[in-house]
N, C-alpha and C positions, 0 to 999 in steps of 0.2 A: 603593542603585543599582538602577534598574529593569531589567527583562529586556531591553528594547531598548537601554538604555545598555550593558549587558553584552555584547550582540551586537556593539557597535561596537569592543570590545576585541579586535582581530584581530592575528594575527602575533606574539603575545608568545612563542610557543614557540620561535621561532628568532631573535628579535631583529631581523628584517629589515623588519618592517612588512607583509610579504606573508603572507597566511593560509596556515597549514599545513593540508594536506588529509590526513585519515586515511581510508584505505580498509580497511574491516573485512570480511574474507571469512569468512562463516559456512558451515560444511560439515558434512554428515552423509551418509556413504556415497555421495558423488558423485565417486569416484576417476576415472572415465573423463573427466570434464569439468574436474576440479580444476586441473590444470596450466595449461590455457588461461586460466582465471579469474585465477590467480596471476600469470601472465606479463602479462596485460592490465593488472593493477594495478601491477606493477613497472616496466613500460615506458611510463609516462606521460611526456609532453613537459614537464610542469610539474615543476620541481626540488624543490619543497617538499612532498613526499609521503612519508607513512609507511604501511607496509602491516602489518596485523595479521591473522593467520590463526587462526581459532578452529575447532577440531575438536570437535564435540559428540558424542564417544564413538563414532566410526565403527567398524564391524566389518569393513570392506573394507581395501584397502591405502592408504587416504587418508593415514594418518600416515607411512607410508614416503615418500610423495611430499612431504608437508609438511616433513619433516626436511631434505630437500634444499635448502630455502630458508631454513633457520634463520639463515644469515649475512646475509640480505638483508631479513628480515621478523621481526616479533615473533610468536612462536608460542605459542598458548594451547591446551593439550590438557586436556580436561575430560571428566567422565562425561556420558552422555547426559541432557540435561535439557530439550531443546526449544529452539525458536527464541528465545523470550524470554530464557532463560538465556544463550544464545550472544550475543545482543545486549548483555546486561548485562555479561558478562565482557569482550567485545571493547571496549566503550566504556570500561570501567574501565582497560583496558590502553593506551588511546590517549591522545594529547595534542593532536591537531589542533584547529584552530579550526573546521574544516568536516569533516563526517563522512559518508562514503558506506558504506552496508551493501551489500556485493556478494554476492549468492547465488552459490554455487560452481559452478553450472551456467550462469551468465551471463557476459558479457564486457563490458568497458568500452572505448570508443574511446580512442585514445592521448592525445587532447587534451581529454578531458572534465574532468579535474581542473583544467586551466588555464582552461577555459571557466567552470566554476562559481566558481573562486577570483576571477576577474575580476568576476563579478556581485556577489559578497559585498563586494568592495572598492568597487565603484561604489555599492552600496546596503547599508550596514551594518545597516539595519533588517530585512533579510530573515531569515525563519525557515527558509525552504527554497527551493532551486532544483530544478526537476524537468525531465525531458526524456524523450522517447519512446525506446523500444527497438525495434530491428529484429527481426523474427521470423526465427529460423534453426532448422534441424533439428538432430538429434543430432550430425551431422558438422560443424556450423557453416556449412552452406550456406544461402544466403538462401531463405526461403520466399515472400518478397514481403509487403509491408505492415509495419505497426508496431503496437505496443501502447503506449498507446491508438492507435486508427486515426487517420490524418492528417486524415480528414474530420470528426472530432469535436473540439470545443473542449477544450483543456487550459488551464484557467483560471489567471489571474495576478491579483495585487493583494491587497487585504484580503478574505479569504474567511471572516471570522468569522461574518457573518450566515448565509452558506450552511451553515457547519459546525454552527451551532446549530439550524437549521431542517430541513436534510435532508442530514446528514453522509454517508450511504452513497451519495448521488447525486453527490457532488462527485468528478469524474473525476481519477484520479491514476495514474501509472505503477506497475508492480510495484516491489518493493523496490529493485532495482538502479538504477532510474531516478530516484533522489532523493538530494539532498545537503543535509544538515541543519546549521544553525548549532549549534556546541557549546553556546553559552550557552543555547539553547533546550532542547536535549536534557538539560542539567543540571536543568531544571525537571521533567522527566517520566521520567528514568531515575535509578536502576534501576526497571524496571517490574515489576509483580507477575508471577510466573512460573507459578503454578498455574492461573489461569483460562484461559490460552491454549493449553496443551498443546504439541503438537509444532510446529504452525504457527499463523499468524494474528496474531503479535505486531506485524507491520508495520502492521496496521490501527490499533493503538494509537498509533503514530507519525504515521500519516496524519491521524487525527482530531484529535490534540492540537496538533501544531506550528502549524497556522494560527491558533490562538488567541493565539500569542505573537509574531506578526509577519507580514509580507507574504510572499507566495509568488511566485516568478518562474518562468515556463515558457519554456524555451529553444526556439528554432526547430529543426526537424530532430531527428535522433536522436543519442543520446550513448553508445549501447552496443547489445548484442544480448541478446535473451531467447530462451533455447534451449527449443524445444518438442520434447520427447523421449518423451512418453507417460507419464512418471512425475511430471509437474508436479502440484502440489496444486490449483491454481486455473485451469489452462489445459487444458481437456479438450474432447473432441469428443462426449461423451455425458453426459446428465444423470445426476448421482449425487445421489439424495435424501439419502443419508447425509451428503454434503458440504454440501448445502443446510441440513440441520439443524445441522451444526457452525457454519455461517456465521451462522445465526439466534442461536445461543447466544453466539458471539463478538461479534456486533453488540450484544446486550443488555449484555454486559460492557463493551464500549467506550462505549456510551451512558452507563453509570454513571460512568465515568472522565471522559468529556467533560463531563458535568453537574458533577462535583466541581471540575474545573479551571476551568470557566466561572464557577462561583460564587466560587471563590477569587480570580479576577481581577476580580470585581465586575460581570460581564456579566449582562444580563437573560436569565433562563433559564426554561424551562417549569416548571410546578408539580412535575413528577416526571420522572425519567429515562425512564419509559415513554411520556411525551408527546413524546419526540423521534422523529419519523417521517421516513421516506424512501420514495420509490416503490420503490426496489430492495429495501429491507427488507420491505415489505409483499408485494411480488411473491414473495420467497422464502417467506414465511409462507403465501401462497395455494398455492404449489406443494406445500409440505409437507403442509398440511391436506387439500387436495383429492386428492392422489395417494397419500398414505400416512397417513391420519388416525390410525391407531393409534400411530404413532411420532412424531406431531407434538409438539414440545417445549413449546408454550405452551397450557396447559389451557383458558384462558379464550377462546381464539379460536373463532370460528364463521364460516361463510361470510358472514353478514349483517354481523357486526362487522368483518371484514376488508374488505368492500365499503365500509363507512363510513370506515374508516381509510385505504383506498386513495384515496377521493375527497378526504379531507382532505390527504393527502400530495401528491396531484396539484395541488391548489389552492395549496399552499405554494411551488410551483416558480416563483417570481417571475422566474427567469432564462429562462423558456421562454414562447413565444407562447401565447395562449389556445387556439389550435387544437390545439397539441401537448398541452396539459393535458387538453383534451377527449378526445383519443385515449387518453390514459392512463386517464381515468375510464371510457371505454367498455370498455377492456380489463378493468378490474376488475369492471365490471358483468357482462360475459359470463363471465369466468373464475370468478367467485365463484358465479354462479347457474346456469351451464350444467352438464350432466353432465360427469363427470370426463374422459371421452374427448376432449371439446372443450377442457377446461382443459389437458390434456396438450399439445395442439397449440399453444395460445396460449402456454404456458410455453416451448415450443421456439422460438417467434418471438422471445422476449426473450433467452433464454440463448444462442442460436446465430444470430448475425446472418446467416449465409449462407442461412438458411431463409426470410428475408424479403426483399422488394424495396423497395416504396415505404415500408414502415414502418421500414426500416433507418436513415433519416435522423431518425427521430422517437424511437425507443425506445432 
């Protein structure tokens, strides 16, 4: 039975024909937000929902909160092992046909399980349904806007060509904004736990699932992303340590993307290092130019990154030529100019509020 044939086997867990949705909440020391996340999962309008709460060795009072829900959810208490291990344990404890991994500082809209279940019923060949998340503060109050922003495309359809040519540039919501077909997750989970560390395992899912089926983007938002100052990937200041971690994780994810694509018989580059993305090269430029002694790729040089940046820009068949030209110009200046100019250019990419006209392009 092919992967897509297996995706079509929905609703077997409850015998009704309607897909069961598993909401897996992964938590580590987010007690102040945890109860809201659990309540948003338990209070879905869709009746065929199971909730799994995985605590990854929290040292705050998270486990006290979680035990209050033991009669309404499956509880998994484990030693601290990082996001990948929490995903693996939660998935192993679940039985749903559709799986949402909910970060414990985020929230789901009450109807999102119903909305994604409907999409999987209408198109059993889907590998993933995704949706934007509204931005809220630590208290749950709206900040305005969504992630990804509403003015930027959230792609749908067969994304395999994009994933194999520029995977890091394919826009996707944060973890809580994705619902995956179980039959697809069975092809990529359990995931390796050591390479990802504490966070970053969601990129493994984002990169690989489009190889196994179509992606559907829903209109509007389906939940809330809480910006509270402790988020790992939503920050207001550039962290070169985080940039370096992203580079290392991208290298790992490119290797797994390469392996799965070869296993599926797709045409792939000669080597995983040939998988390029504008975003990936921008991170490498930022790391090399702003902190060269800590840069994680020894073979990189300004000239080499300029060449790779031009190649990555030209691969973006989804963009008009003028936009690709802007990218190439950015790489030329950022790679060859003094570091103080590079720092300003990096800010234009990492922090959209610092740019105006470029905001629609980069």
